[in-house]
MDTraj code that builds the backbone (N, CA, C; nanometers):
import mdtraj as md
import numpy as np

residues = "MET ARG TRP LYS VAL ARG THR ALA ALA LEU CYS ALA ALA TRP ALA VAL VAL CYS SER ALA ALA ALA ALA GLY ARG LEU ASP PRO ALA MET GLU ARG GLN ASP ALA SER GLY ASP ALA GLN MET VAL ALA ARG TRP ILE ALA ASP SER GLY ASP THR GLU GLY LYS PRO TYR LEU ILE VAL ASP LYS LYS ALA ALA ARG VAL PHE VAL PHE ASP GLY GLN GLY ARG LEU ALA ALA SER ALA PRO VAL LEU LEU GLY SER ALA ARG GLY ASP HIS SER VAL PRO GLY VAL GLY GLU HIS ALA GLN GLN GLY VAL VAL PRO GLU GLU GLU ARG THR THR PRO ALA GLY ARG PHE GLU THR HIS PRO GLY ARG ASN LEU ASP GLY GLU SER ILE VAL TRP PHE ASP TYR GLU ALA ALA LEU ALA ILE HIS ARG VAL ARG PRO GLY ARG SER GLN ALA THR ARG LYS ALA ARG LEU ALA SER GLY THR PRO ASP GLU ARG ARG VAL SER ALA GLY CYS VAL VAL VAL PRO VAL ALA PHE PHE LEU ASP VAL ILE GLU PRO LEU PHE GLY ARG SER LYS GLY VAL VAL TYR VAL LEU PRO GLU THR GLN GLY ALA ARG GLU LEU PHE THR GLN ILE ASP ALA GLN ALA GLY ALA GLU".split()
xyz = np.array([
    [1.0335, 0.0829, 1.6938],
    [1.0200, 0.1224, 1.5612],
    [0.9245, 0.2273, 1.5566],
    [0.9382, 0.3246, 1.4385],
    [0.8676, 0.4598, 1.4276],
    [0.7213, 0.4120, 1.4241],
    [0.6908, 0.3143, 1.3433],
    [0.5365, 0.2877, 1.3159],
    [0.4787, 0.2275, 1.4542],
    [0.5465, 0.1760, 1.5496],
    [0.4991, 0.1211, 1.6754],
    [0.4662, 0.2498, 1.7550],
    [0.5533, 0.3350, 1.7455],
    [0.5349, 0.4668, 1.8249],
    [0.3996, 0.5440, 1.7703],
    [0.3934, 0.5496, 1.6344],
    [0.2772, 0.6027, 1.5831],
    [0.1483, 0.5356, 1.6272],
    [0.1681, 0.3934, 1.6250],
    [0.0383, 0.3249, 1.6639],
    [-0.0030, 0.3481, 1.8081],
    [0.0991, 0.3472, 1.8976],
    [0.0705, 0.3811, 2.0386],
    [0.0174, 0.5181, 2.0478],
    [0.0504, 0.6214, 1.9837],
    [0.0003, 0.7487, 1.9855],
    [-0.1327, 0.7485, 1.9284],
    [-0.1744, 0.6874, 1.8293],
    [-0.3022, 0.6755, 1.7844],
    [-0.4006, 0.6318, 1.8867],
    [-0.3615, 0.5257, 1.9746],
    [-0.4478, 0.4614, 2.0709],
    [-0.4914, 0.5742, 2.1659],
    [-0.4182, 0.6744, 2.1835],
    [-0.4575, 0.7808, 2.2823],
    [-0.5765, 0.8611, 2.2313],
    [-0.5904, 0.8651, 2.0991],
    [-0.7190, 0.9189, 2.0420],
    [-0.8135, 0.8216, 2.0087],
    [-0.8261, 0.7073, 2.0622],
    [-0.9096, 0.6091, 2.0305],
    [-1.0649, 0.6377, 2.0309],
    [-1.1184, 0.7035, 2.1238],
    [-1.2479, 0.7560, 2.1193],
    [-1.2961, 0.8287, 1.9898],
    [-1.2008, 0.9213, 1.9717],
    [-1.2295, 1.0094, 1.8394],
    [-1.2167, 0.9417, 1.7215],
    [-1.1178, 0.8507, 1.7147],
    [-1.1100, 0.7703, 1.5890],
    [-1.2277, 0.6830, 1.5767],
    [-1.2683, 0.6095, 1.6755],
    [-1.3861, 0.5256, 1.6628],
    [-1.4988, 0.6070, 1.6142],
    [-1.5384, 0.7149, 1.6877],
    [-1.6566, 0.7918, 1.6383],
    [-1.6399, 0.8405, 1.4978],
    [-1.5269, 0.8619, 1.4468],
    [-1.5048, 0.9287, 1.3223],
    [-1.5321, 0.7941, 1.2192],
    [-1.4793, 0.6754, 1.2558],
    [-1.5028, 0.5638, 1.1685],
    [-1.6387, 0.5232, 1.1559],
    [-1.7124, 0.5312, 1.2742],
    [-1.8544, 0.5007, 1.2695],
    [-1.9373, 0.5737, 1.1779],
    [-1.8852, 0.7101, 1.1762],
    [-1.9704, 0.8118, 1.1071],
    [-1.9361, 0.8069, 0.9555],
    [-1.8306, 0.7220, 0.9142],
    [-1.7925, 0.7082, 0.7716],
    [-1.7088, 0.8242, 0.7445],
    [-1.6245, 0.8798, 0.8225],
    [-1.5420, 0.9970, 0.8054],
    [-1.3916, 0.9476, 0.8079],
    [-1.3127, 1.0409, 0.7611],
    [-1.1736, 0.9976, 0.7477],
    [-1.1165, 1.0012, 0.8883],
    [-1.0419, 0.8946, 0.9219],
    [-0.9648, 0.8830, 1.0532],
    [-0.8753, 1.0007, 1.0722],
    [-0.9107, 1.0951, 1.1872],
    [-0.8243, 1.2013, 1.1964],
    [-0.6803, 1.1868, 1.2053],
    [-0.6339, 1.0537, 1.2302],
    [-0.4944, 1.0310, 1.2431],
    [-0.4316, 1.0368, 1.1028],
    [-0.4990, 1.0043, 0.9959],
    [-0.4571, 1.0213, 0.8656],
    [-0.4146, 1.1726, 0.8403],
    [-0.4880, 1.2594, 0.8951],
    [-0.4516, 1.4030, 0.8594],
    [-0.3264, 1.4480, 0.9442],
    [-0.2989, 1.3729, 1.0418],
    [-0.1710, 1.4093, 1.1252],
    [-0.0538, 1.3353, 1.0667],
    [-0.0686, 1.2503, 0.9754],
    [0.0420, 1.1851, 0.9061],
    [0.0986, 1.2662, 0.7907],
    [0.2179, 1.2551, 0.7421],
    [0.2676, 1.3204, 0.6305],
    [0.2187, 1.2568, 0.5055],
    [0.0837, 1.2733, 0.4876],
    [0.0027, 1.2228, 0.3806],
    [-0.0091, 1.3255, 0.2758],
    [-0.0041, 1.2888, 0.1474],
    [-0.0292, 1.3783, 0.0376],
    [-0.1862, 1.4127, 0.0295],
    [-0.2246, 1.5057, -0.0464],
    [-0.3552, 1.5488, -0.0566],
    [-0.4313, 1.4372, -0.1395],
    [-0.3735, 1.3584, -0.2373],
    [-0.4288, 1.2687, -0.2977],
    [-0.4684, 1.1491, -0.2093],
    [-0.3614, 1.1176, -0.1223],
    [-0.3891, 1.0040, -0.0234],
    [-0.5020, 1.0314, 0.0673],
    [-0.5006, 1.1540, 0.1135],
    [-0.6095, 1.1850, 0.2105],
    [-0.7442, 1.1891, 0.1385],
    [-0.7495, 1.2340, 0.0010],
    [-0.8768, 1.2380, -0.0647],
    [-0.9411, 1.0846, -0.0839],
    [-0.8583, 1.0010, -0.1229],
    [-0.8794, 0.8646, -0.1499],
    [-0.9198, 0.7955, -0.0256],
    [-0.8556, 0.8175, 0.0867],
    [-0.8782, 0.7619, 0.2024],
    [-1.0294, 0.8170, 0.2692],
    [-1.0470, 0.9403, 0.2267],
    [-1.1824, 1.0162, 0.2755],
    [-1.2951, 0.9419, 0.1833],
    [-1.2652, 0.9157, 0.0627],
    [-1.3752, 0.8568, -0.0237],
    [-1.4020, 0.7069, 0.0276],
    [-1.2820, 0.6374, 0.0611],
    [-1.3098, 0.4990, 0.1074],
    [-1.3947, 0.5028, 0.2216],
    [-1.3636, 0.5973, 0.3327],
    [-1.4359, 0.5989, 0.4567],
    [-1.5923, 0.6294, 0.4321],
    [-1.6139, 0.7195, 0.3434],
    [-1.7517, 0.7698, 0.3005],
    [-1.8280, 0.6712, 0.2172],
    [-1.7700, 0.6019, 0.1431],
    [-1.8314, 0.5019, 0.0508],
    [-1.8464, 0.3726, 0.1028],
    [-1.7532, 0.3309, 0.1857],
    [-1.7581, 0.1862, 0.2489],
    [-1.7179, 0.1002, 0.1407],
    [-1.6280, 0.1395, 0.0420],
    [-1.5976, 0.0627, -0.0739],
    [-1.5198, -0.0659, -0.0333],
    [-1.4582, -0.0859, 0.0805],
    [-1.4083, -0.2134, 0.1184],
    [-1.4979, -0.3139, 0.1874],
    [-1.6040, -0.2671, 0.2150],
    [-1.7145, -0.3580, 0.2795],
    [-1.6585, -0.4321, 0.4083],
    [-1.5930, -0.3456, 0.4839],
    [-1.5429, -0.4137, 0.6150],
    [-1.4074, -0.4754, 0.6026],
    [-1.3554, -0.4650, 0.4922],
    [-1.2226, -0.5441, 0.4864],
    [-1.1017, -0.4487, 0.5159],
    [-0.9885, -0.4884, 0.5756],
    [-0.8775, -0.4161, 0.5886],
    [-0.8248, -0.3630, 0.4444],
    [-0.7537, -0.2478, 0.4460],
    [-0.7028, -0.1931, 0.3250],
    [-0.5786, -0.1058, 0.3452],
    [-0.5152, -0.0875, 0.2260],
    [-0.3954, -0.0173, 0.2306],
    [-0.4078, 0.0772, 0.1214],
    [-0.3428, 0.2030, 0.1331],
    [-0.3173, 0.3053, 0.0308],
    [-0.1667, 0.3157, 0.0110],
    [-0.1261, 0.2925, -0.1153],
    [0.0061, 0.3106, -0.1480],
    [0.0268, 0.4372, -0.2357],
    [0.0841, 0.5141, -0.1717],
    [0.1175, 0.6512, -0.2394],
    [0.2524, 0.6472, -0.3204],
    [0.2445, 0.6208, -0.4468],
    [0.3643, 0.6073, -0.5262],
    [0.4492, 0.7335, -0.5338],
    [0.3951, 0.8449, -0.5413],
    [0.4758, 0.9652, -0.5386],
    [0.5646, 0.9854, -0.4240],
    [0.5012, 0.9503, -0.3149],
    [0.5689, 0.9592, -0.1826],
    [0.6399, 0.8327, -0.1400],
    [0.6174, 0.7200, -0.2068],
    [0.6720, 0.5944, -0.1708],
    [0.6403, 0.5619, -0.0295],
    [0.5214, 0.5579, -0.0120],
    [0.4764, 0.5286, 0.1405],
    [0.3397, 0.4503, 0.1364],
    [0.3188, 0.3786, 0.2300],
    [0.1880, 0.2991, 0.2387],
    [0.1202, 0.3299, 0.3845],
    [-0.0071, 0.3418, 0.3715],
    [-0.0850, 0.3632, 0.4837],
    [-0.1744, 0.2425, 0.5102],
    [-0.1962, 0.1953, 0.6228],
    [-0.2548, 0.0674, 0.6451],
    [-0.3752, 0.0925, 0.7279],
    [-0.4945, 0.0371, 0.7026],
    [-0.6082, 0.0657, 0.7751],
    [-0.6806, -0.0691, 0.8148],
    [-0.7451, -0.0789, 0.9304],
    [-0.8134, -0.2031, 0.9630],
    [-0.9396, -0.1954, 0.9061],
    [-1.0088, -0.3107, 0.9341],
    [-1.1619, -0.3168, 0.8749],
    [-1.2448, -0.2083, 0.9175],
    [-1.2278, -0.1414, 1.0299],
    [-1.3246, -0.0310, 1.0692],
    [-1.2826, 0.0941, 1.0219],
    [-1.1730, 0.1054, 0.9358],
    [-1.1230, 0.2186, 0.8667],
    [-1.0333, 0.3053, 0.9577],
    [-0.9719, 0.2434, 1.0738],
    [-0.8778, 0.3092, 1.1527],
    [-0.7402, 0.2832, 1.0982],
    [-0.6678, 0.3959, 1.0977],
    [-0.5349, 0.3848, 1.0583],
    [-0.4499, 0.3174, 1.1575],
    [-0.3864, 0.2103, 1.1047],
    [-0.3114, 0.1107, 1.1901],
    [-0.1692, 0.1613, 1.2058],
    [-0.1229, 0.2016, 1.0780],
    [0.0299, 0.2406, 1.0665],
    [0.0626, 0.2966, 0.9434],
    [0.1861, 0.3453, 0.9224],
    [0.2289, 0.3880, 0.7744],
    [0.3786, 0.3709, 0.7940],
    [0.4408, 0.3484, 0.6737],
    [0.5748, 0.3174, 0.6581],
    [0.6279, 0.3423, 0.5108],
    [0.7560, 0.3848, 0.5002],
    [0.8090, 0.3993, 0.3752],
    [0.8052, 0.2530, 0.2910],
    [0.8072, 0.2566, 0.1645],
    [0.8031, 0.1351, 0.0883],
    [0.9017, 0.1405, -0.0315],
    [0.9470, 0.0300, -0.0818],
    [1.0161, 0.0109, -0.2199],
    [0.9142, -0.0177, -0.3285],
    [0.9285, 0.0528, -0.4433],
    [0.8371, 0.0325, -0.5555],
    [0.9084, 0.0000, -0.6751],
    [0.8274, -0.0473, -0.7742],
    [0.8892, -0.0644, -0.9084],
    [0.9792, 0.0532, -0.9536],
    [1.0948, 0.0022, -1.0243],
    [1.2046, 0.1113, -1.0603],
    [1.1634, 0.1687, -1.1789],
    [1.0752, 0.1324, -1.2534],
    [1.0093, 0.1958, -1.3892],
    [0.8965, 0.2743, -1.3591],
    [0.8973, 0.3938, -1.4164],
    [0.7600, 0.4907, -1.3949],
    [0.6564, 0.4356, -1.4898],
    [0.5350, 0.4449, -1.4248],
    [0.4206, 0.4025, -1.5207],
    [0.3044, 0.3406, -1.4164],
    [0.1888, 0.3476, -1.4746],
    [0.0762, 0.2996, -1.3917],
    [0.0165, 0.1726, -1.4399],
    [0.0766, 0.1080, -1.5358],
    [0.0176, -0.0185, -1.5929],
    [0.1179, -0.1302, -1.5946],
    [0.0645, -0.2483, -1.5718],
    [0.1520, -0.3832, -1.5895],
    [0.1759, -0.4043, -1.7504],
    [0.2948, -0.4324, -1.7991],
    [0.3191, -0.4683, -1.9211],
    [0.2808, -0.6266, -1.9400],
    [0.1953, -0.6557, -2.0420],
    [0.1636, -0.7978, -2.0798],
    [0.2676, -0.8984, -2.0779],
    [0.2753, -0.9987, -2.0120],
    [0.3659, -1.1023, -1.9987],
    [0.4601, -1.0932, -1.8926],
    [0.4444, -0.9622, -1.8095],
    [0.5493, -0.9559, -1.7070],
    [0.5544, -1.0708, -1.5924],
    [0.4259, -1.1193, -1.5801],
    [0.4236, -1.2185, -1.4824],
    [0.5071, -1.3532, -1.5217],
    [0.5120, -1.3729, -1.6406],
    [0.5828, -1.4919, -1.6872],
    [0.7441, -1.4599, -1.6867],
    [0.7705, -1.3408, -1.7155],
    [0.9158, -1.2939, -1.6929],
    [0.9654, -1.2942, -1.5518],
    [0.8651, -1.2644, -1.4624],
    [0.8963, -1.2792, -1.3195],
    [0.9243, -1.4153, -1.2824],
    [0.8427, -1.5023, -1.3252],
    [0.8644, -1.6509, -1.2957],
    [0.9882, -1.7004, -1.3645],
    [1.0391, -1.6518, -1.4635],
    [1.1567, -1.6894, -1.5179],
    [1.2727, -1.6185, -1.4551],
    [1.2451, -1.5183, -1.3723],
    [1.3671, -1.4593, -1.2933],
    [1.4260, -1.3431, -1.3578],
    [1.3753, -1.2973, -1.4701],
    [1.4350, -1.1857, -1.5575],
    [1.3211, -1.0981, -1.5904],
    [1.3134, -0.9751, -1.5327],
    [1.2096, -0.8766, -1.5635],
    [1.2853, -0.7564, -1.6151],
    [1.2610, -0.7258, -1.7417],
    [1.3249, -0.5991, -1.8163],
    [1.2990, -0.4773, -1.7423],
    [1.3935, -0.3850, -1.7335],
    [1.3909, -0.2632, -1.6665],
    [1.2423, -0.1916, -1.6871],
    [1.2291, -0.1850, -1.8132],
    [1.1103, -0.1168, -1.8548],
    [0.9750, -0.1814, -1.8198],
    [0.9807, -0.2911, -1.7708],
    [0.8621, -0.3581, -1.7160],
    [0.8347, -0.3540, -1.5700],
    [0.9264, -0.3011, -1.5081],
    [0.9303, -0.3073, -1.3667],
    [0.8358, -0.1882, -1.3005],
    [0.7164, -0.1931, -1.3250],
    [0.6354, -0.1017, -1.2803],
    [0.5408, -0.1415, -1.1749],
    [0.4992, -0.0715, -1.0758],
    [0.3946, -0.0864, -0.9774],
    [0.2663, -0.0293, -1.0384],
    [0.1718, -0.1115, -1.0870],
    [0.0594, -0.0650, -1.1576],
    [-0.0423, 0.0078, -1.0464],
    [-0.1130, 0.1072, -1.1001],
    [-0.1997, 0.1742, -1.0076],
    [-0.3400, 0.1407, -1.0289],
    [-0.4252, 0.1448, -0.9065],
    [-0.5613, 0.0990, -0.9189],
    [-0.6044, 0.0301, -0.7926],
    [-0.7338, -0.0169, -0.8054],
    [-0.7680, -0.0933, -0.6828],
    [-0.7653, -0.2526, -0.6988],
    [-0.7044, -0.3116, -0.6115],
    [-0.6878, -0.4503, -0.6202],
    [-0.7194, -0.5308, -0.4959],
    [-0.7813, -0.6556, -0.5112],
    [-0.8160, -0.7403, -0.3934],
    [-0.6888, -0.8006, -0.3475],
    [-0.6675, -0.8157, -0.2273],
    [-0.5399, -0.8863, -0.1853],
    [-0.5754, -1.0286, -0.1308],
    [-0.4887, -1.1248, -0.1395],
    [-0.5044, -1.2449, -0.1089],
    [-0.3680, -1.2934, -0.0401],
    [-0.3807, -1.3545, 0.0797],
    [-0.2502, -1.4171, 0.1380],
    [-0.2076, -1.5142, 0.0635],
    [-0.0665, -1.5454, 0.0641],
    [-0.0004, -1.6492, -0.0166],
    [0.1496, -1.6711, 0.0403],
    [0.2075, -1.7440, -0.0313],
    [0.3507, -1.7689, -0.0019],
    [0.4320, -1.7711, -0.1513],
    [0.5575, -1.7308, -0.1392],
    [0.6426, -1.7283, -0.2429],
    [0.7116, -1.8605, -0.2618],
    [0.7911, -1.8705, -0.3588],
    [0.8574, -2.0000, -0.3795],
    [0.9711, -2.0474, -0.2739],
    [0.9908, -1.9672, -0.1753],
    [1.0767, -2.0003, -0.0609],
    [0.9903, -2.0175, 0.0493],
    [0.8463, -2.0210, 0.0528],
    [0.7724, -2.0584, 0.1618],
    [0.7368, -1.9422, 0.2533],
    [0.7977, -1.8188, 0.2038],
    [0.7690, -1.6917, 0.2969],
    [0.6226, -1.6366, 0.2790],
    [0.5820, -1.5833, 0.3766],
    [0.4449, -1.5274, 0.3738],
    [0.4459, -1.4063, 0.2913],
    [0.3552, -1.3816, 0.1964],
    [0.3434, -1.2504, 0.1120],
    [0.1944, -1.2345, 0.0930],
    [0.1699, -1.1089, 0.0465],
    [0.0218, -1.0831, 0.0192],
    [0.0113, -1.0384, -0.1228],
    [-0.0548, -1.1200, -0.1980],
    [-0.0680, -1.0919, -0.3531],
    [-0.1744, -0.9928, -0.3749],
    [-0.1339, -0.9076, -0.4639],
    [-0.2456, -0.7988, -0.5051],
    [-0.2631, -0.8143, -0.6553],
    [-0.1786, -0.8743, -0.7436],
    [-0.1939, -0.8964, -0.8701],
    [-0.1075, -1.0188, -0.9097],
    [-0.1825, -1.1392, -0.8952],
    [-0.1202, -1.2652, -0.8998],
    [-0.0791, -1.2814, -1.0376],
    [-0.1519, -1.2449, -1.1499],
    [-0.1108, -1.2710, -1.2944],
    [0.0122, -1.1921, -1.3159],
    [0.0356, -1.0754, -1.2645],
    [0.1550, -1.0092, -1.2852],
    [0.2562, -1.0401, -1.1976],
    [0.2388, -1.1347, -1.1040],
    [0.3488, -1.1795, -0.9977],
    [0.3887, -1.0647, -0.9061],
    [0.2652, -0.9807, -0.8603],
    [0.2982, -0.8672, -0.7793],
    [0.2517, -0.8861, -0.6469],
    [0.3141, -0.8575, -0.5392],
    [0.2744, -0.8812, -0.4045],
    [0.3405, -0.7817, -0.3125],
    [0.2749, -0.7724, -0.1940],
    [0.3324, -0.6955, -0.0800],
    [0.4271, -0.7838, -0.0008],
    [0.5482, -0.7612, 0.0223],
    [0.6165, -0.8460, 0.0966],
    [0.7371, -0.7802, 0.1674],
    [0.8046, -0.8390, 0.2575],
    [0.8970, -0.7913, 0.3401],
    [1.0384, -0.7843, 0.2482],
    [1.1406, -0.7089, 0.3188],
    [1.2654, -0.7104, 0.2543],
    [1.3187, -0.8505, 0.2804],
    [1.3628, -0.9033, 0.1643],
    [1.4055, -1.0577, 0.1677],
    [1.5584, -1.0535, 0.1991],
    [1.6126, -1.1746, 0.2642],
    [1.7547, -1.1773, 0.2828],
    [1.8228, -1.2084, 0.1668],
    [1.9541, -1.1700, 0.1478],
    [2.0364, -1.1780, 0.0400],
    [2.1157, -1.0711, 0.0114],
    [2.1849, -1.0674, -0.0991],
    [2.3065, -0.9744, -0.1183],
    [2.2378, -0.8215, -0.1253],
    [2.1258, -0.8049, -0.1659],
    [2.0804, -0.6827, -0.1751],
    [1.9934, -0.6332, -0.0458],
    [1.9866, -0.7050, 0.0603],
    [1.9163, -0.6729, 0.1673],
    [1.9610, -0.5279, 0.2317],
    [2.0980, -0.5333, 0.2561],
    [2.1458, -0.4081, 0.3208],
    [2.1193, -0.2922, 0.2385],
    [2.1301, -0.2987, 0.0967],
    [2.0998, -0.1808, 0.0099],
    [1.9587, -0.1480, 0.0213],
    [1.8784, -0.2418, 0.0170],
    [1.7309, -0.2151, 0.0287],
    [1.6851, -0.1434, 0.1517],
    [1.7481, -0.2029, 0.2693],
    [1.7124, -0.1444, 0.4044],
    [1.7595, -0.0005, 0.4036],
    [1.8794, 0.0304, 0.3251],
    [1.9267, 0.1712, 0.3363],
    [1.8307, 0.2454, 0.2513],
    [1.7840, 0.2040, 0.1361],
    [1.6886, 0.2759, 0.0517],
    [1.5559, 0.3027, 0.1300],
    [1.5081, 0.2063, 0.2128],
    [1.3818, 0.2283, 0.2796],
    [1.4065, 0.3490, 0.3896],
    [1.5267, 0.3585, 0.4464],
    [1.5628, 0.4564, 0.5372],
    [1.5811, 0.6001, 0.4789],
    [1.6023, 0.5999, 0.3426],
    [1.6295, 0.7262, 0.2704],
    [1.4900, 0.8191, 0.2751],
    [1.5080, 0.9456, 0.2897],
    [1.4023, 1.0387, 0.2903],
    [1.3672, 1.0893, 0.1519],
    [1.4248, 1.0362, 0.0504],
    [1.3874, 1.0622, -0.0912],
    [1.3101, 0.9598, -0.1554],
    [1.1918, 0.9781, -0.2046],
    [1.1066, 0.8734, -0.2572],
    [1.1778, 0.8238, -0.3952],
    [1.2465, 0.8981, -0.4629],
    [1.2990, 0.8395, -0.5801],
    [1.4019, 0.7387, -0.5472],
    [1.4626, 0.7483, -0.4423],
    [1.5611, 0.6343, -0.3995],
    [1.4971, 0.5088, -0.3541],
    [1.3665, 0.5123, -0.3432],
    [1.2948, 0.3927, -0.3029],
    [1.2345, 0.3249, -0.4182],
    [1.2737, 0.3599, -0.5455],
    [1.2161, 0.2997, -0.6687],
    [1.3233, 0.1997, -0.7111],
    [1.3168, 0.0803, -0.6530],
    [1.4299, -0.0222, -0.6877],
    [1.3558, -0.1582, -0.7021],
    [1.2324, -0.1821, -0.6852],
    [1.1854, -0.3126, -0.6966],
    [1.1518, -0.3504, -0.8263],
    [1.1192, -0.4786, -0.8445],
    [1.0600, -0.5301, -0.9951],
    [0.9231, -0.5135, -1.0175],
    [0.8606, -0.4242, -0.9165],
    [0.7283, -0.3873, -0.9180],
    [0.6493, -0.4136, -0.7965],
    [0.6918, -0.5071, -0.7056],
    [0.6300, -0.5472, -0.5809],
    [0.6416, -0.4281, -0.4917],
    [0.5512, -0.4317, -0.3884],
    [0.5516, -0.3208, -0.2882],
    [0.6248, -0.3973, -0.1708],
    [0.7535, -0.3360, -0.1397],
    [0.8355, -0.3966, -0.0384],
    [0.8464, -0.3113, 0.0848],
    [0.8057, -0.3734, 0.1994],
    [0.8061, -0.3032, 0.3128],
    [0.9092, -0.3430, 0.4256],
    [0.9430, -0.2744, 0.5351],
    [1.0437, -0.3144, 0.6278],
    [1.0045, -0.4626, 0.6987],
    [1.0903, -0.5423, 0.7380],
    [1.0578, -0.6801, 0.7863],
    [0.9604, -0.6704, 0.9112],
    [1.0105, -0.5816, 1.0029],
    [0.9188, -0.5619, 1.1223],
    [0.7781, -0.5142, 1.0908],
    [0.7743, -0.4301, 0.9897],
    [0.6498, -0.3780, 0.9624],
    [0.5649, -0.4828, 0.8949],
    [0.6123, -0.5724, 0.8229],
    [0.5394, -0.6665, 0.7557],
    [0.4835, -0.7627, 0.8697],
    [0.5708, -0.8011, 0.9630],
    [0.5400, -0.9051, 1.0635],
    [0.4331, -0.8413, 1.1730],
    [0.4407, -0.7063, 1.1960],
    [0.3588, -0.6417, 1.3141],
    [0.2453, -0.5936, 1.2523],
    [0.2389, -0.5505, 1.1293],
    [0.1207, -0.4851, 1.0768],
    [0.0553, -0.5527, 0.9674],
    [0.1210, -0.5910, 0.8526],
    [0.0646, -0.6344, 0.7301],
    [0.0282, -0.7724, 0.7465],
    [0.1261, -0.8759, 0.8145],
    [0.0579, -1.0106, 0.8252],
    [-0.0553, -1.0243, 0.9089],
    [-0.0660, -0.9610, 1.0330],
    [-0.1808, -0.9701, 1.1135],
    [-0.3143, -0.9312, 1.0509],
    [-0.3049, -0.8436, 0.9564],
    [-0.4226, -0.7831, 0.8983],
    [-0.4636, -0.8482, 0.7545],
    [-0.3557, -0.8843, 0.6894],
    [-0.3737, -0.9401, 0.5469],
    [-0.3163, -1.0846, 0.5296],
    [-0.2509, -1.1225, 0.6280],
    [-0.2022, -1.2535, 0.6192],
    [-0.2827, -1.3740, 0.6304],
    [-0.4209, -1.3595, 0.6751],
    [-0.5109, -1.4604, 0.6812],
    [-0.6366, -1.4490, 0.6179],
    [-0.6659, -1.3321, 0.5619],
    [-0.7883, -1.3082, 0.4912],
    [-0.7663, -1.2076, 0.3744],
    [-0.8698, -1.1888, 0.2969],
    [-0.8560, -1.0916, 0.1843],
    [-0.8794, -0.9458, 0.2349],
    [-0.8101, -0.8490, 0.1508],
    [-0.8249, -0.7302, 0.1853],
    [-0.8204, -0.6382, 0.0627],
    [-0.7903, -0.5138, 0.0655],
    [-0.7963, -0.4384, -0.0584],
    [-0.6795, -0.3405, -0.0446],
    [-0.6237, -0.3185, -0.1704],
    [-0.4978, -0.2228, -0.1813],
    [-0.5497, -0.1235, -0.2851],
    [-0.5236, 0.0046, -0.2580],
    [-0.5360, 0.1119, -0.3596],
    [-0.4082, 0.1803, -0.3767],
    [-0.3494, 0.1510, -0.5060],
    [-0.2150, 0.2138, -0.5553],
    [-0.2556, 0.3353, -0.6236],
    [-0.2018, 0.4588, -0.5721],
    [-0.2292, 0.5803, -0.6342],
    [-0.1359, 0.6008, -0.7579],
    [-0.2015, 0.6596, -0.8612],
    [-0.1161, 0.6696, -0.9886],
    [-0.0048, 0.7858, -0.9626],
    [0.0867, 0.7784, -1.0637],
    [0.1921, 0.8962, -1.0713],
    [0.1855, 0.9491, -1.2058],
    [0.1112, 0.8989, -1.3005],
    [0.1072, 0.9751, -1.4380],
    [-0.0125, 1.0418, -1.4602],
    [-0.1008, 1.0377, -1.3588],
    [-0.2366, 1.1193, -1.3664],
    [-0.2758, 1.1530, -1.2275],
    [-0.3812, 1.2201, -1.2087],
    [-0.4351, 1.2531, -1.0773],
    [-0.5150, 1.1349, -1.0395],
    [-0.5294, 1.1221, -0.9006],
    [-0.6057, 1.0291, -0.8432],
    [-0.7632, 1.0231, -0.8814],
    [-0.8134, 1.1475, -0.8970],
    [-0.9354, 1.1586, -0.9476],
    [-0.9718, 1.1083, -1.0772],
    [-0.8666, 1.1150, -1.1784],
    [-0.8847, 1.0594, -1.3116],
    [-0.8775, 0.9186, -1.3021],
    [-0.8125, 0.8532, -1.2127],
    [-0.8179, 0.6999, -1.2034],
    [-0.9426, 0.6500, -1.1163],
    [-0.9525, 0.7123, -0.9937],
    [-1.0552, 0.6612, -0.9199],
    [-1.1882, 0.7527, -0.9460],
    [-1.2535, 0.7401, -1.0571],
    [-1.3545, 0.8149, -1.1011],
    [-1.4807, 0.8209, -1.0134],
    [-1.4792, 0.7113, -0.9225],
    [-1.5954, 0.6983, -0.8266],
    [-1.6049, 0.8132, -0.7208],
    [-1.4925, 0.8767, -0.7080],
    [-1.4840, 0.9880, -0.6100],
    [-1.5678, 1.1004, -0.6547],
    [-1.5641, 1.1485, -0.7853],
    [-1.6254, 1.2555, -0.8392],
    [-1.7795, 1.2071, -0.8550],
    [-1.7907, 1.0871, -0.8967],
    [-1.9299, 1.0372, -0.9096],
    [-2.0155, 1.0341, -0.7811],
    [-1.9332, 0.9899, -0.6571],
    [-2.0089, 0.9974, -0.5397],
    [-2.0326, 1.1542, -0.5002],
    [-1.9407, 1.2324, -0.5267],
    [-1.9562, 1.3708, -0.4752],
    [-2.0765, 1.4406, -0.5528],
    [-2.0878, 1.4011, -0.6782],
    [-2.2007, 1.4553, -0.7528],
    [-2.3492, 1.4065, -0.7271],
    [-2.3437, 1.2807, -0.6498],
    [-2.4733, 1.2243, -0.6157],
    [-2.5197, 1.2605, -0.4769],
    [-2.4340, 1.3449, -0.4084],
    [-2.4514, 1.3765, -0.2660],
    [-2.5289, 1.5194, -0.2655],
])
top = md.Topology()
chain = top.add_chain()
for i, resn in enumerate(residues, 1):
    res = top.add_residue(resn, chain, resSeq=i)
    for name in ("N", "CA", "C"):
        top.add_atom(name, md.element.get_by_symbol(name[0]), res)
traj = md.Trajectory(xyz[None], top)
């Protein structure tokens, strides 16, 4: 798998990565990824501020439909394409959690909200391991599920076009192997943090702590 290759490559620069993390700087591996300026800026702020307090974290770049996963020391573990809510927007519609439980989420409510969320390990109604990030809105990080849409969703994940990966009801959906190899070991047993970057405004407008910290330095 591509992320396994990336993870192996990252290990070759282990000493550099560890020294950067210890100094509160952005993991150099992040700069070598195909990461947007906003994703790198938020990752750098997290590293500088210690905002996660030693917990593992994810950065979901909605515009790129991609996730970056970091361990508790701020080292980039891996990245992968993701499926996101089919509706554009950075907020959850009130009542969407109830609609999700009923199995019918209107198209306009299928947003992946932006912001900072605490993650919690859990299970869905089928007993599969998932990672909740907004329980009230029924939003989680989970693997591609078996069923009639599985082949289509796998093809969407393989697409190089972010717009084609906007097909979920709002959850962040990752490849099966990526969930088992990366997400579950880091987030399947303890709490973490996920930062979902906005698509209707700049990251600085949402994460105002970035400029506040810069002004204090």
